[in-house]
C-alpha positions in Angstrom: -7.2 -21.5 -15.2 -9.0 -19.4 -13.5 -9.2 -15.7 -14.3 -7.0 -14.9 -10.9 -4.5 -17.5 -11.9 -4.4 -16.2 -15.6 -3.7 -12.9 -14.9 -0.9 -13.2 -12.9 0.6 -15.7 -15.2 -0.1 -13.2 -18.2 1.5 -10.3 -15.9 4.8 -12.6 -15.9 4.8 -13.4 -19.2 4.9 -10.0 -20.3 7.5 -8.9 -17.2 10.1 -11.5 -17.8 12.7 -10.0 -19.8 13.1 -7.2 -17.2 12.0 -9.2 -14.2 15.7 -10.0 -12.8 16.7 -6.2 -13.2 13.3 -4.3 -12.0 13.6 -6.4 -8.8 17.3 -6.9 -8.5 17.7 -5.8 -4.7 14.5 -7.7 -3.6 15.6 -10.8 -5.2 19.0 -10.6 -4.2 18.1 -9.9 -0.4 15.5 -13.0 -0.1 17.7 -15.6 -2.2 20.3 -14.5 0.2 18.2 -15.2 3.1 16.9 -18.3 1.9 19.9 -19.8 0.8 21.6 -18.7 4.0 19.0 -21.4 5.5 18.8 -24.4 3.0 20.7 -27.3 4.0 21.1 -30.1 0.7 22.5 -33.4 0.8 23.8 -35.8 -2.0 20.7 -37.7 -1.4 18.3 -34.5 -1.5 15.7 -34.4 -4.6 14.7 -30.7 -4.9 11.6 -29.2 -6.0 11.6 -25.3 -6.3 7.8 -24.6 -6.8 7.6 -21.2 -8.5 11.1 -21.0 -10.1 11.1 -17.9 -12.3 13.8 -17.1 -14.2 16.0 -19.8 -12.3 17.8 -17.5 -10.1 17.5 -19.6 -7.1 18.7 -22.7 -9.0 21.7 -21.0 -10.1 22.5 -20.1 -6.7 22.1 -23.7 -5.5 24.4 -24.9 -8.1 27.1 -22.6 -6.8 26.3 -23.5 -3.0 25.5 -27.3 -3.6 27.2 -28.9 -5.6 26.1 -32.5 -4.5 22.3 -33.7 -4.5 20.3 -36.4 -6.2 17.8 -34.5 -8.0 16.6 -31.0 -8.9 13.4 -30.2 -10.6 12.0 -26.6 -11.4 8.4 -25.5 -12.3 6.8 -22.3 -13.3 3.2 -21.4 -15.1 4.8 -18.8 -16.9 6.3 -20.0 -20.3 8.3 -16.6 -20.5 9.7 -17.2 -17.0 10.5 -20.6 -17.4 12.4 -19.7 -21.1 14.3 -17.4 -19.2 15.7 -20.2 -16.3 15.9 -22.6 -19.1 18.3 -20.3 -20.6 20.4 -19.3 -17.6 20.7 -23.0 -16.9 21.4 -24.2 -20.5 24.7 -26.1 -19.5 23.1 -27.9 -16.8 21.8 -30.5 -18.8 20.3 -32.7 -15.8 17.8 -30.4 -14.6 13.7 -30.6 -15.2 11.6 -28.0 -16.1 7.9 -28.4 -15.7 5.1 -25.8 -16.6 2.3 -26.4 -14.2 0.4 -25.0 -11.5 1.7 -26.0 -7.9 -1.6 -27.8 -7.4 -1.6 -29.5 -10.8 2.4 -30.8 -10.9 2.2 -34.5 -11.9 4.5 -36.2 -9.4 4.1 -39.3 -7.2 3.6 -39.3 -3.4 6.8 -39.0 -1.3 9.1 -37.6 -4.5 10.5 -35.1 -2.8 13.1 -34.5 0.1 12.6 -30.6 0.1 9.7 -28.4 -1.8 11.3 -24.6 -1.8 8.4 -21.9 -2.1 9.9 -18.8 -2.4 8.3 -15.5 -3.1 5.2 -17.2 -4.7 3.0 -18.3 -2.2 0.8 -15.3 -1.9 0.0 -15.3 -5.8 -1.4 -18.9 -5.3 -5.5 -18.8 -5.8 -6.0 -22.7 -3.9 -3.5 -22.2 -1.4 -5.4 -25.0 0.7 -5.2 -27.3 -2.3 -1.3 -26.6 -3.3 -0.1 -27.4 0.7 -2.0 -30.6 0.5 -0.3 -31.3 -2.6 2.9 -30.3 -1.5 2.5 -32.3 1.2 1.8 -35.7 -0.7 4.8 -35.2 -2.6 6.8 -34.8 0.2 8.7 -37.9 1.5 8.3 -38.7 4.9 10.4 -36.1 7.1 10.8 -33.8 3.9 11.4 -29.8 3.7 9.0 -27.7 2.8 10.6 -24.0 3.0 8.1 -21.3 2.1 9.6 -17.4 2.0 7.1 -15.2 1.4 5.6 -11.5 2.1 4.4 -11.5 6.0 0.4 -9.3 5.8 1.2 -7.3 9.3 1.8 -4.2 10.5 2.4 -1.1 7.6 2.6 -3.7 5.2 -1.0 -4.8 5.3 -1.9 -1.5 3.7 0.9 -2.0 0.9 -0.3 -5.3 0.3 -3.8 -4.3 -0.2 -2.7 -1.6 -2.1 -1.0 -4.3 -4.3 -3.9 -5.9 -4.7 -6.1 -3.6 -5.7 -3.7 -2.0 -8.5 -1.8 -5.2 -9.8 -3.5 -7.6 -12.4 -2.0 -10.6 -10.4 -3.4 -12.4 -7.9 -2.4 -11.4 -4.4 -3.4 -13.2 -1.0 -1.2 -12.7 1.3 -1.0 -13.7 4.8 0.7 -13.0 8.0 2.9 -15.6 10.0 0.0 -16.4 12.2 -2.4 -17.1 9.8 0.3 -19.0 7.7 0.8 -21.2 11.0 -2.9 -21.8 10.8 -3.1 -22.6 7.2 -0.4 -25.1 7.0 -1.8 -26.8 10.8 -4.7 -27.4 9.2 -3.1 -29.5 6.1 -1.1 -31.5 8.7 2.2 -29.5 8.7 4.6 -29.1 11.5 6.5 -26.0 11.9 10.0 -26.2 12.7 11.5 -23.1 12.4 9.8 -19.5 11.4 11.1 -15.9 11.7 10.0 -12.3 10.8 11.7 -9.5 9.7 11.3 -6.1 7.5 13.3 -4.9 4.4 12.5 -1.7 3.1 9.0 -1.2 2.8 8.2 -5.2 2.7 7.7 -7.5 5.9 8.3 -11.2 5.1 8.1 -14.5 6.8 10.3 -17.5 6.9 8.9 -20.9 7.7 10.6 -24.7 7.6 8.1 -27.4 8.1 7.5 -31.4 8.1 4.7 -33.2 7.2 2.9 -34.6 10.3 
């Protein structure tokens, strides 16, 4: 684990108990935005790549009652503990505590990989995308919703990276499109918008 990744994990270990309350509005907005687009079937095998305290999984279980498999991953052990407690009555959920580029799954494992509010924390973003591509089934979807480093939010993102112990490597949608294309993804849907002082982008893409 490099120091930037270690600092991010340590930050969220310390934040875990108050995370949901401290970022309640932000989390509600971004989760609702993603869930409004997410479509699942009973055959889907889903990876929530940076699942945090399990909020997204909880909402998926409320909204989508039929799918084959749900895997939650987060490198912060304290965040993952809260996810396990939140979902303690769902025995069939699998939990992993790895960095995304180190997840131990075979090729063509998942039909849906979700990356919500987390891509800007990854220290090896190209490696993560290559790993996602490897784990996706042919025609499977990668869903990314993240900060859009554009306009006035460039300043905010830079200040956060200076002041926070976390690794912050946010991208504009245009930069993200280039990175996805370099790692053999085709973008099927995209959107940008603002919420309060944040700018966001959303993409749904499939392996080439």
